[in-house]
C-alpha positions in Angstrom: 21.9 104.2 -90.7 25.1 104.8 -92.0 28.2 104.8 -89.8 29.9 107.5 -88.2 32.3 109.5 -90.4 36.1 109.2 -88.7 37.5 112.5 -87.3 40.8 114.0 -88.1 41.9 116.9 -86.5 45.1 118.8 -85.7 45.6 120.1 -82.2 47.1 123.6 -81.6 50.3 123.7 -79.5 50.4 124.8 -76.3 53.5 127.1 -77.2 53.2 128.6 -80.4 56.1 128.1 -82.5 58.5 126.4 -79.7 58.8 122.8 -78.5 57.7 122.3 -75.1 60.4 122.6 -72.5 61.3 119.7 -70.1 59.1 119.4 -67.3 58.7 117.0 -64.5 56.3 114.1 -65.8 52.5 114.0 -64.5 50.5 111.1 -64.3 51.4 107.6 -64.0 53.5 105.2 -65.9 56.8 104.4 -66.8 57.4 107.7 -68.5 56.9 109.8 -65.2 60.1 108.3 -64.1 61.9 109.0 -67.5 61.2 112.3 -68.3 64.8 113.6 -68.2 65.1 111.0 -71.3 62.5 112.2 -73.6 64.3 115.0 -74.8 66.6 113.0 -76.5 64.2 110.9 -77.6 62.4 113.7 -79.1 65.6 114.9 -81.4 64.8 111.4 -83.4 61.0 112.0 -84.2 61.2 115.8 -84.6 61.8 115.5 -88.1 58.7 114.1 -89.0 55.2 115.0 -88.1 53.7 113.0 -85.7 50.3 111.3 -86.2 48.1 109.9 -83.1 45.2 107.7 -83.6 43.0 108.2 -80.3 40.5 105.1 -79.8 37.6 106.5 -77.8 33.8 106.3 -77.9 32.6 109.7 -76.8 30.3 110.5 -80.2 30.3 114.1 -79.3 33.9 114.5 -79.7 36.0 113.9 -76.4 37.6 116.6 -74.8 40.6 114.5 -73.4 43.2 115.7 -75.5 45.1 118.7 -74.4 46.9 121.0 -77.0 49.6 119.0 -78.6 52.8 120.2 -80.3 55.5 117.9 -81.5 59.3 118.6 -80.9 59.9 120.3 -83.8 56.8 122.8 -82.7 54.4 121.3 -85.6 51.1 120.2 -84.4 50.7 116.7 -83.9 48.1 115.4 -86.4 45.2 113.5 -84.4 42.6 110.8 -85.8 39.9 109.8 -83.5 38.0 106.5 -84.0 34.9 105.7 -82.0 35.2 101.9 -81.9 37.8 99.2 -83.0 36.2 99.2 -86.7 36.8 102.4 -87.5 40.3 102.2 -86.0 41.1 99.5 -88.3 40.3 101.7 -91.4 42.3 104.7 -89.8 45.4 102.4 -88.9 47.4 103.5 -92.1 51.5 103.1 -92.2 51.9 106.9 -91.1 50.3 106.8 -87.7 52.9 106.7 -85.4 51.3 105.9 -82.1 47.8 104.7 -80.5 46.0 106.3 -77.3 43.6 104.1 -76.4 40.7 104.6 -73.9 41.0 101.3 -71.6 37.0 102.3 -70.8 36.2 101.6 -74.5 33.9 98.4 -74.7 35.4 95.1 -75.8 34.4 93.7 -79.3 30.8 92.5 -79.2 30.2 94.0 -75.9 31.3 91.1 -74.0 34.4 90.9 -72.3 35.6 87.4 -72.9 39.6 87.9 -72.2 39.2 89.9 -69.0 39.6 94.1 -68.3 41.9 94.4 -71.1 40.5 92.4 -74.0 39.7 95.9 -75.8 43.8 96.4 -75.5 44.9 92.9 -76.2 42.7 93.6 -79.5 44.4 96.4 -80.5 47.7 95.0 -80.0 46.7 92.2 -82.1 45.6 94.8 -84.8 48.7 97.1 -84.5 51.6 94.6 -83.5 54.1 97.8 -85.3 52.6 100.6 -84.0 53.5 102.4 -80.0 50.6 101.8 -77.7 49.7 104.3 -74.9 46.9 103.2 -72.3 44.4 105.8 -70.9 43.0 105.0 -67.5 41.2 106.5 -65.0 43.3 108.6 -62.3 44.3 106.8 -59.3 43.8 103.5 -61.4 47.6 102.6 -61.5 47.0 98.9 -60.9 45.5 98.5 -64.4 47.6 100.8 -66.0 50.6 98.6 -65.0 48.6 95.7 -66.2 48.5 97.2 -69.4 51.6 97.9 -69.9 52.7 94.2 -68.9 50.4 93.1 -71.3 52.3 95.2 -74.0 51.3 99.1 -74.1 54.6 100.9 -73.9 52.8 103.1 -71.1 49.8 104.5 -69.3 48.6 107.6 -68.5 45.6 109.1 -66.4 42.7 110.6 -68.1 42.0 113.1 -65.7 45.9 114.6 -65.1 46.9 114.8 -69.0 48.6 118.0 -69.8 49.9 118.8 -73.2 53.8 118.4 -72.3 53.5 115.2 -70.8 51.5 113.9 -73.5 53.4 114.9 -75.9 56.5 113.5 -74.5 54.6 110.4 -73.7 53.8 110.1 -77.3 57.6 110.6 -78.6 58.9 108.2 -76.0 56.5 105.5 -76.7 57.3 105.8 -80.7 60.9 105.7 -79.9 60.3 102.9 -77.4 58.6 100.6 -79.8 61.1 101.4 -82.1 63.7 100.5 -79.8 61.9 97.0 -78.7 61.5 96.2 -82.5 65.2 96.6 -83.1 66.0 94.5 -80.4 63.6 92.0 -81.2 64.8 91.8 -84.8 68.4 91.4 -83.8 67.2 88.5 -81.5 65.5 87.0 -83.9 68.3 87.2 -86.1 70.8 86.0 -83.8 68.6 82.9 -82.9 68.5 82.1 -87.1 72.2 82.5 -87.1 72.7 80.0 -84.2 70.1 77.5 -85.5 71.7 77.9 -89.3 75.1 77.1 -87.4 73.9 74.0 -85.7 72.3 73.1 -89.0 75.5 73.6 -90.8 77.6 71.9 -88.2 75.2 68.8 -88.1 75.7 68.7 -92.1 79.8 68.4 -91.7 80.4 64.9 -92.0 81.8 62.1 -89.8 84.2 60.0 -90.9 83.1 56.0 -90.5 86.3 54.4 -90.0 85.7 52.0 -87.5 88.0 48.9 -88.0 90.7 50.8 -90.1 94.0 51.7 -89.1 94.3 54.5 -91.4 94.3 57.9 -89.6 92.2 60.7 -90.5 92.4 64.5 -90.3 90.5 67.6 -92.1 90.3 71.2 -92.6 87.7 73.0 -93.9 87.1 76.9 -94.4 84.1 78.2 -96.1 84.5 81.3 -98.2 81.4 83.0 -97.0 81.7 85.0 -94.2 80.1 83.8 -91.0 79.3 80.7 -92.7 80.2 77.0 -91.7 79.4 75.2 -94.9 80.5 76.2 -98.1 80.3 74.6 -101.9 82.9 72.2 -100.8 82.3 68.8 -99.2 84.2 66.0 -98.6 83.5 62.2 -96.7 85.2 59.2 -96.0 83.6 55.6 -95.1 85.0 52.2 -94.7 82.6 49.3 -96.3 82.0 45.5 -94.8 85.0 44.5 -97.2 87.5 47.0 -95.3 88.1 49.2 -98.3 88.4 52.8 -97.3 86.5 55.1 -99.5 87.3 58.9 -99.7 86.3 61.7 -101.5 86.4 65.3 -102.0 84.4 67.6 -104.3 83.6 71.5 -104.9 80.2 73.0 -106.6 81.0 75.9 -108.5 79.8 79.1 -106.7 79.9 80.0 -102.9 76.4 80.5 -101.7 74.2 78.7 -99.4 72.3 77.0 -102.7 75.7 75.7 -103.5 76.4 74.7 -99.9 73.0 73.0 -100.2 73.6 71.0 -103.2 77.7 69.9 -102.1 75.4 68.3 -98.8 73.2 66.5 -101.1 76.3 65.3 -103.2 78.1 64.2 -99.8 75.1 62.2 -98.9 74.3 60.6 -102.2 78.1 59.7 -102.3 78.1 58.0 -98.8 74.7 56.1 -99.6 75.8 54.8 -102.7 79.3 53.7 -101.6 78.1 52.0 -99.1 75.5 50.4 -101.3 78.5 48.6 -103.2 79.1 51.3 -106.0 82.3 52.6 -107.0 84.1 54.1 -109.8 82.8 55.3 -113.1 79.5 53.6 -112.0 79.1 55.7 -109.3 80.0 59.1 -110.8 77.5 58.5 -113.4 74.8 58.3 -110.7 76.2 61.2 -109.2 75.7 63.4 -112.2 72.1 62.4 -112.3 71.6 63.7 -108.8 73.4 66.6 -109.8 71.2 67.4 -112.8 67.8 66.6 -111.1 69.1 68.9 -107.8 70.9 72.0 -109.3 68.8 75.2 -110.0 70.8 76.1 -112.7 72.0 74.0 -116.1 75.3 75.8 -115.6 76.1 74.8 -112.1 78.6 71.8 -112.2 80.9 70.1 -109.5 84.3 68.4 -109.5 84.8 65.7 -107.4 87.7 63.3 -106.5 87.2 59.6 -105.3 89.7 57.1 -103.7 89.6 53.8 -102.4 92.0 52.2 -100.6 92.4 48.6 -100.6 91.9 46.6 -97.3 95.8 46.0 -97.1 96.4 49.9 -97.8 99.0 49.6 -100.3 96.9 50.4 -103.6 94.2 52.5 -104.5 91.7 53.5 -107.2 91.6 57.0 -107.9 88.9 58.8 -110.1 88.9 62.6 -111.0 85.8 64.5 -112.5 88.0 67.9 -113.4 89.4 68.0 -110.0 93.1 68.2 -109.3 94.9 65.5 -108.2 95.9 64.3 -104.7 99.3 64.8 -103.3 100.9 61.7 -101.7 104.0 61.7 -99.4 106.0 58.8 -98.4 109.2 58.1 -96.6 112.5 58.7 -98.4 110.7 60.4 -101.6 109.3 64.1 -102.2 106.0 64.7 -102.2 104.3 64.3 -105.6 100.8 64.4 -107.1 99.2 61.7 -107.9 98.7 60.7 -111.8 95.9 63.0 -113.4 96.4 62.1 -117.3 92.9 60.5 -117.1 90.8 63.3 -115.4 87.2 63.0 -116.9 85.1 66.0 -117.1 83.3 67.6 -114.1 79.9 66.3 -113.3 77.2 68.1 -115.3 79.0 69.1 -117.8 78.7 66.4 -120.2 75.9 63.9 -120.8 76.9 60.4 -121.1 80.4 61.3 -119.8 82.9 58.2 -118.5 85.3 58.8 -115.4 88.0 56.3 -115.6 89.6 54.6 -112.5 93.2 54.4 -112.1 95.1 52.2 -110.2 98.0 53.6 -107.7 100.2 51.9 -105.7 100.8 53.7 -102.4 103.5 51.6 -100.7 103.6 50.3 -97.0 103.5 53.9 -95.5 102.0 57.0 -97.0 100.5 60.5 -96.4 97.3 61.0 -98.9 96.1 64.4 -99.1 92.8 65.6 -101.1 92.0 69.0 -101.6 89.7 71.5 -103.1 91.1 74.3 -105.3 90.6 76.6 -102.9 94.1 75.6 -101.4 95.9 76.4 -104.8 94.3 79.4 -106.0 94.8 81.7 -103.6 97.4 84.8 -104.4 101.0 85.2 -103.9 103.2 88.1 -103.7 102.7 91.7 -104.9 102.1 90.3 -109.0 98.7 88.5 -108.0 99.9 85.2 -109.1 98.6 82.1 -107.9 100.2 79.4 -105.6 99.2 76.8 -107.9 99.9 73.0 -107.8 103.5 73.4 -107.8 103.7 76.0 -105.3 101.4 73.6 -103.0 103.7 70.7 -103.6 106.7 72.7 -102.7 104.8 74.1 -99.5 103.7 70.6 -98.2 107.7 69.2 -98.8 108.8 71.8 -96.2 106.1 71.3 -93.9 106.9 67.7 -93.8 110.5 68.1 -93.9 109.7 70.2 -90.5 107.8 67.3 -88.9 104.5 68.3 -89.2 102.1 65.9 -89.7 97.7 65.3 -89.7 95.9 67.9 -88.2 98.9 70.4 -87.6 100.2 69.8 -91.3 96.6 70.7 -92.7 96.5 73.7 -90.3 100.0 75.0 -91.1 99.3 74.6 -95.1 95.8 76.4 -94.5 97.5 79.3 -92.2 100.4 79.7 -95.0 98.0 80.1 -97.9 95.8 82.7 -95.9 99.4 84.4 -95.2 100.6 83.9 -98.8 97.2 85.6 -100.0 97.5 88.6 -97.6 94.2 87.7 -96.0 91.4 85.4 -95.6 90.7 83.5 -98.9 87.6 84.3 -101.1 86.8 80.7 -101.9 86.0 77.5 -100.1 88.9 75.4 -98.6 88.5 71.8 -97.8 91.1 69.5 -97.1 91.7 65.8 -96.3 94.6 63.8 -94.9 94.6 59.9 -95.0 97.8 58.6 -93.2 99.1 54.8 -93.0 102.0 54.1 -90.7 104.1 50.9 -90.4 
C-alpha cells in the first residue's frame, strides 16, 4: 500500500490584507507573558514568508489550525506530516517553525524515552528549527516539561486562535535565532579562551637555573587578538654552564606560521639540550623547517648565541637575522658583527652558518630582537626606524637609567608611538644581563 502523500496548504488570513493587531495572548506557555514583545519580533520576520510544518496524525486533515497570516499580511504556508518519516522528508531549509502534537505516537509505537520521546526525536531531527509543542488544554505540566526539554513554547490545542498562533510562530522563530546566536557567541568565546590558554602554554619558560644572568622578554604578535605569532625565542642553560639563547622569525603572520615557529623553538631546545650547537644545530633546524612547512617558499630567520659559563664570551650564528645589540659600561650600545650572516633557514640546500666568537666583557646587556622592532614607520615620510634608529633609541633609554623589563617595555612602546599606532608585524625582544 503506497505511503500517504504529504499535504501542503496555505491557510487564509483572519483579517485580509492586514497584520493581526496586538491582543492578549491566549493558551499556555511563556508567550502568553510576552505578548507585548511579539509585535517588535514580527518586524524581523515580516519580510519573509513563513513556513510551518505541522506534525499530527489525523489522516483526514486536522482542523487544529485556525486561519493564519504573518506580520506582512501574507498567508503562512503550512505543510502537514502524519508521522516523523513524512516530517523528515518535508523538513527543508525553508521551514521556519515546527508545530508538534505531543499526542503523536512515539517512533516504533513504543515510548522508550518517557512521555516526550516524540519531541526529543524531533529536536534531534531539526536542531536548527524552532519548535512549538501542542498539548491538551489544562495540561500545563506537560507543556512546561516540553519547554524544559527544548521546545520554544507550548500551546493548548483547544484554545488556539489565529492571532495567538501567528505571534507564537513569529516569536518562536526569533527566539530560536537568538538562542542559536547566543550559543555560537558562547562557543566562539570558549574557543578563543581555549586558544589563548593553548598559545600561552606554548610561550617559552626560560631554563636558567644556576645562572647568574638576568633574563627579560617582550612579545607582541601582529595578529589581532592573538597571543602567539610567527616570532619565537627561547633560552636554556646546559649542564656545562653554557647559556644558549635564540630568537627567530617565520615569514608571515598567520596561525600556520605561529605553529611552525613553536615547532622550531621546541626543536631548538631539544637539539641544544642534546649538545648540538652552531652550524650543526642550524642545519638540523633547516631540515625540520623543510619537513614541517606548508609551502616551499616559507623560510625563517634565526639568531643564536651561546654564552660561556664565565659569561665573558659568546658564540654567535646568524641565519638571515639582524645582529644583536650589546651595551657595556662606558661604551655606547652597538650591534655585534654581522659580516658572516648566513642565509635564512629554508632558502638554500646545503647552506652553512659560520659561528663567530664575540668578546662580551665582565658587565654587559645583550638584546636579541626580530625585525618587527626595526621595520616600524617613522614620521610622515614613511621611512622605517631601521637598525641605526633602534640603536640610537636604546642608547637614549639606557642613558635615562632604564634596564631589564622596563627597557624592553619602553623600546616597544616608543616604536609603536613612532609608527603612529599598532605595529603590523610580530615583535619579540629578549634581553640578557650580566652584572658585576
